[in-house]
C-alpha positions as CSV (number, residue, x, y, z in Angstrom):
1,X,0.0,0.0,0.0
2,X,1.6,3.3,-1.1
3,X,0.1,6.6,0.0
4,X,0.5,9.0,-2.9
5,X,0.1,12.6,-1.7
6,X,0.8,14.0,-5.2
7,X,-2.1,12.0,-6.7
8,X,-4.5,13.1,-3.9
9,X,-3.6,16.8,-4.3
10,X,-4.0,16.6,-8.1
11,X,-7.4,14.9,-7.8
12,X,-8.7,17.4,-5.2
13,X,-7.3,20.8,-6.2
14,X,-6.1,20.1,-9.8
15,X,-2.5,21.0,-9.0
16,X,0.4,19.0,-10.4
17,X,3.1,18.8,-7.8
18,X,5.5,17.2,-10.2
19,X,5.4,20.1,-12.7
20,X,9.1,20.9,-11.9
21,X,10.2,17.5,-13.0
22,X,11.5,17.0,-16.5
23,X,9.8,13.7,-17.2
24,X,6.4,13.1,-18.6
25,X,4.4,11.6,-15.8
26,X,1.3,9.5,-16.6
27,X,-1.0,9.0,-13.6
28,X,-3.7,6.6,-12.8
29,X,-6.4,8.7,-14.4
30,X,-4.4,8.6,-17.7
31,X,-3.8,12.4,-17.6
32,X,-0.3,13.6,-18.3
33,X,1.4,15.9,-15.9
34,X,4.1,17.4,-18.2
35,X,6.5,20.3,-17.8
36,X,9.0,19.7,-20.5
37,X,8.2,17.1,-23.2
38,X,11.3,17.8,-25.2
39,X,13.8,17.1,-22.4
40,X,11.7,14.1,-21.3
41,X,11.7,12.6,-24.8
42,X,15.5,13.1,-25.0
43,X,16.0,11.1,-21.9
44,X,18.4,13.6,-20.3
45,X,18.6,13.8,-16.5
46,X,18.9,17.5,-15.7
47,X,17.9,19.1,-12.4
48,X,15.7,16.3,-11.4
49,X,14.0,17.0,-8.0
50,X,14.8,13.6,-6.5
51,X,14.9,12.2,-3.0
52,X,18.2,10.5,-2.1
53,X,20.1,9.2,0.9
54,X,23.7,10.1,1.3
55,X,25.8,10.9,4.4
56,X,26.9,14.5,4.4
57,X,29.1,15.6,7.2
58,X,28.0,19.2,6.7
59,X,24.4,18.3,7.5
60,X,25.5,16.1,10.4
61,X,27.6,19.0,11.9
62,X,24.6,21.4,11.7
63,X,22.2,18.9,13.3
64,X,24.8,18.2,16.1
65,X,25.2,22.0,16.7
66,X,21.5,22.5,16.9
67,X,21.1,19.6,19.3
68,X,23.9,20.7,21.5
69,X,22.5,24.3,21.6
70,X,19.0,23.0,22.5
71,X,20.5,20.9,25.3
72,X,22.3,24.0,26.7
73,X,19.2,26.2,26.5
74,X,16.9,23.6,28.1
75,X,19.5,23.2,31.0
76,X,19.7,27.0,31.4
77,X,15.9,27.3,31.3
78,X,15.7,24.6,34.0
79,X,18.0,26.6,36.3
80,X,16.7,30.0,35.6
81,X,13.5,30.5,33.6
82,X,13.8,33.7,31.5
83,X,12.0,35.0,28.5
84,X,15.3,34.8,26.5
85,X,15.7,31.1,27.2
86,X,12.1,30.3,26.2
87,X,12.5,32.3,23.0
88,X,15.8,30.6,22.3
89,X,14.3,27.1,22.6
90,X,11.4,27.9,20.4
91,X,13.7,29.5,17.8
92,X,15.9,26.4,17.8
93,X,12.8,24.2,17.3
94,X,11.7,26.0,14.3
95,X,15.2,26.2,12.9
96,X,15.6,22.5,13.2
97,X,12.3,21.8,11.5
98,X,13.1,24.1,8.6
99,X,16.5,22.6,8.1
100,X,15.2,19.0,8.4
101,X,12.7,19.7,5.6
102,X,14.8,21.8,3.3
103,X,17.9,19.6,3.5
104,X,15.8,16.9,1.8
105,X,15.5,19.0,-1.3
106,X,18.0,17.9,-3.8
107,X,18.4,18.2,-7.6
108,X,20.3,15.6,-9.6
109,X,21.9,16.1,-13.0
110,X,23.7,13.5,-15.0
111,X,25.8,14.1,-18.1
112,X,28.4,12.2,-20.0
113,X,31.1,13.0,-17.5
114,X,29.7,13.5,-14.0
115,X,26.8,13.2,-11.5
116,X,25.9,16.6,-9.9
117,X,23.9,16.8,-6.7
118,X,22.6,20.3,-5.9
119,X,21.6,20.8,-2.3
120,X,19.5,23.5,-0.6
121,X,22.3,24.9,1.7
122,X,25.7,23.9,0.5
123,X,27.8,23.8,-2.6
124,X,26.9,21.2,-5.3
125,X,28.5,17.7,-5.0
126,X,30.2,16.7,-8.2
127,X,31.0,13.0,-8.7
128,X,33.0,12.1,-11.8
129,X,31.7,8.9,-13.5
130,X,35.2,7.4,-13.6
131,X,35.2,7.7,-9.8
132,X,32.0,5.5,-9.5
133,X,33.0,2.0,-8.5
134,X,29.6,0.4,-8.7
135,X,26.0,1.1,-9.9
136,X,23.4,-1.4,-8.9
137,X,19.6,-1.8,-8.6
138,X,18.4,-2.8,-5.1
139,X,15.0,-3.3,-3.6
140,X,13.3,-0.2,-2.0
141,X,12.8,-1.3,1.6
142,X,10.7,1.9,2.2
143,X,8.3,0.9,-0.6
144,X,8.1,-2.6,0.8
145,X,7.1,-1.3,4.2
146,X,5.1,1.7,3.1
147,X,2.4,0.7,5.6
148,X,4.7,2.6,8.1
149,X,3.3,5.8,6.5
150,X,-0.2,4.9,7.8
151,X,1.3,4.3,11.3
152,X,2.9,7.8,11.2
153,X,-0.5,9.3,10.3
154,X,-2.1,7.5,13.2
155,X,0.6,8.7,15.5
156,X,0.1,12.3,14.3
157,X,-3.6,12.1,15.0
158,X,-3.1,10.6,18.5
159,X,-0.4,13.1,19.4
160,X,-2.6,16.0,18.3
161,X,-5.5,14.7,20.4
162,X,-3.5,14.2,23.6
163,X,-1.7,17.5,23.2
164,X,-5.0,19.4,22.9
165,X,-6.2,17.6,26.1
166,X,-2.9,18.5,27.9
167,X,-3.2,22.2,26.8
168,X,-6.8,22.3,28.0
169,X,-5.7,21.0,31.4
170,X,-3.0,23.6,31.7
171,X,-5.5,26.4,30.9
172,X,-7.9,25.0,33.6
173,X,-5.0,24.9,36.1
174,X,-4.1,28.5,35.2
175,X,-0.5,27.5,34.4
176,X,2.2,30.2,33.8
177,X,2.0,31.8,30.3
178,X,5.7,30.9,29.7
179,X,5.1,27.3,30.5
180,X,2.0,27.1,28.4
181,X,3.9,28.7,25.4
182,X,6.8,26.2,25.8
183,X,4.3,23.3,26.1
184,X,2.7,24.4,22.8
185,X,6.2,24.7,21.2
186,X,7.2,21.2,22.4
187,X,3.9,19.8,21.0
188,X,4.3,21.6,17.7
189,X,7.9,20.4,17.4
190,X,6.9,16.7,17.8
191,X,3.9,17.2,15.5
192,X,6.0,18.7,12.7
193,X,8.8,16.1,13.1
194,X,6.2,13.3,12.6
195,X,4.7,15.1,9.6
196,X,8.1,15.7,8.1
197,X,9.1,12.1,8.7
198,X,5.9,11.0,6.9
199,X,6.6,13.3,4.0
200,X,10.2,12.1,3.6
201,X,9.0,8.4,3.8
202,X,6.2,9.0,1.3
203,X,8.6,10.6,-1.2
204,X,10.8,7.5,-1.0
205,X,8.1,4.9,-1.3
206,X,6.9,5.5,-4.8
207,X,8.8,2.8,-6.8
208,X,9.9,-0.7,-5.7
209,X,13.5,-0.2,-6.9
210,X,16.3,2.2,-6.0
211,X,19.6,3.0,-7.6
212,X,22.7,2.5,-5.4
213,X,25.9,4.4,-6.4
214,X,29.2,3.5,-4.7
215,X,32.4,5.5,-4.9
216,X,35.5,5.2,-2.8
217,X,34.2,7.8,-0.3
218,X,30.4,7.9,-0.8
219,X,27.4,5.7,-1.0
220,X,24.3,7.3,-2.6
221,X,20.8,5.9,-3.0
222,X,18.5,7.5,-5.5
223,X,14.7,7.0,-5.2
224,X,13.0,7.3,-8.6
225,X,9.3,8.1,-8.7
226,X,8.3,5.6,-11.5
227,X,9.7,3.2,-14.1
228,X,10.3,5.9,-16.7
229,X,12.5,7.9,-14.3
230,X,14.3,4.8,-13.1
231,X,15.2,3.8,-16.6
232,X,16.4,7.3,-17.6
233,X,18.5,7.8,-14.5
234,X,20.0,4.3,-14.7
235,X,20.7,4.6,-18.4
236,X,22.5,8.0,-18.0
237,X,24.6,6.7,-15.1
238,X,25.7,3.6,-17.1
239,X,26.7,5.5,-20.2
């Protein structure tokens, strides 16, 4: 069972979320969501908005810094509750959520010489084809266990319900405004982390196969959205 947000949005509001992709996408209704037929027909992979998994020490360093900063602020707030500490914790929460979502936005281009991965925050990663040691097709585990998306939706609904009850209890007890605001921030943080996790998982659960690229220093997994995209990406990589 694969939960397809793009299909639901297109059926309800008529918007094609894949319009920035270069490929011709044929959906269940038989309608074509097309942004650039010429490039699609040529089979060239250029600036494809594609989910991928790859260890990047720059992202790891930022997440580590945000986590350490949050730990320090929470400890300071525990010792001495001030408006500045409350504001700092809330700001870190929203910074982490924004980074968590935007860091998953990557664009992939493949030409005769190299693979280019454009990220949202950092310089592009260029991998020369002669540095690639292996290109293989592997099963998409996220596709196989896409029922996890449904579990995430249920957790989001349960969390929302209990957080509303908890907030209502705080209002009845006339809790401090600062504590109520921090409680709301904590609830929203967990809520958006679950939503973001669902979105990332759903993006990677569209097609049963993935493309694994190995180099001497990196391992990259590409998650095509359908068979057409899979064939084009695999073909361009193997040229």
